[in-house]
C-alpha angles and dihedrals in degrees: 000000000000140000090238127084137284147184130274149254156182142196149276124312111136087114097100092047091048096054110100094359126095094205139033125206130212116224120216116255113239093220098051117117090213121046111228112206112247111255140178128234122213115250092245089059093048093045093049093052091048092049092049131081100234117205123178104197096200114029116136114210092236141007102214140072098291145342111309117213113265112255126195089248092053092046090051091051091050092049091048095047095089091227119130102183138016134193104227110199141147132192097250114173146124133098093317096043095131094054091042092053092048088053090048093052094046095044097047095036087056090048090054091046098050090047095051090140086069108023141039131190127245130231103147129008091260087072089065092051089049091050091055091050090050095047093245136121117248112221115213110202114223142149130227091217137037102211090116089071098090090169133010089255089066090070091069091044093056092041087058089050090057107268110142104169132036128187108216096224138000116218100304141059118286136167087270102051148299129306125226096258097050116115091227126034111208096179128229114336126222087258089051090052089054090051091051090050090051091048091051090051097055096034099249109154116244112227123193101177096126098031122116119254097263093042090050093053092043092052092050090051096044098046114090089201130057114272135201142238090203098182124013141096140231116284089202087072098038124019099223124141093231092059130087129248121234087249092059095043092051093046091051093050093044089066094045097267130143138238118210116199117224132216102213110129099228091047092051100048142349090212136072137275096042109189140165090270090062090055091050088052086068090052089050092049094048092047091051090047102046107007134253097290099068104048129092143142130280102165098187087215136104119232094284103028135234098290090066093051121107110284095233092051093054093047090053093047094050092047091049096052123076115274089238086077085078098206118194132198091288129039102188126076114247108253093019097067107094143067097271098044092127089072092052090049092052090048091054093046090052089049088056091052098251108160122242091252092050092049091050089052093051094045093055116311094096094049089046089063093049097045093046090052090048102043104019127245 
């Protein structure tokens, strides 16, 4: 969501706790600002999460001003999250974008490496499957902007440095195209088309989550490979500039692309209260619009969410982003604002009569198909 920093995570080992026990409880973290009441999850919810491959297609490692040291409590929360892979990406841009992205890749790559008991890097999709087997979280390196591509040849350079996903624009105008909060959307430029072609060639996934409406549609049309809206919501349910129209969602899916639903409060609803059920309404809408095979999750949150981030950081972030973001007192969605939110999501999907296979597809199976096609197995 921002070009600043955030907190961390890892995947899916409630299995041992689930064996022989019908419920699993979530302890309160000592360092949380807000105390979540302990709760228990039914065994069918825990089992379904453990059986699934859970991919969060926008989940920064940390929401703060730099990597925090891994503590035993944080590691335990990551391992209990149920998540197997995250797309770690910031909106890095500006006149020094290339140097800033190099710093980003080195800093966070080092963070993954020194916390190898929790994280593992990603080259091909098989690395994500291996992470799940090993009880770790696979970290997909991406960027929420592409200003560091000074020439099309740079796409291959950054691919070789580990970048696997690139959002074409952040919120503003670039050489490639227009962001979602620009007054005028001029679409994808000729230079932008050359960048998309280079991304298709190496296998880097094209992401249009923050792109303006015209730029989004242009990118879908230009790309010879399926692309992704890794983290957005449905504008039909909430008229917000960061969200996607039904036209864009359908166009993306028609070419085999994916829509990841986000959990940021002002993206989910303009009204209060804003709860997990409102977020799942966006899943329902997308499923009805494009079918079960093209919908997933891109929470746009770190493990603990924005409302647990340092106060000064959040004030700076909100001031930095365009006023059209329309932030309110809270940023997280009630019920989707803690380390084990995947279990709450599964519980709500079961309540709405989604089948086990459909829930597995939404949690990660659908993005598995797209990422494997893009990167190779």
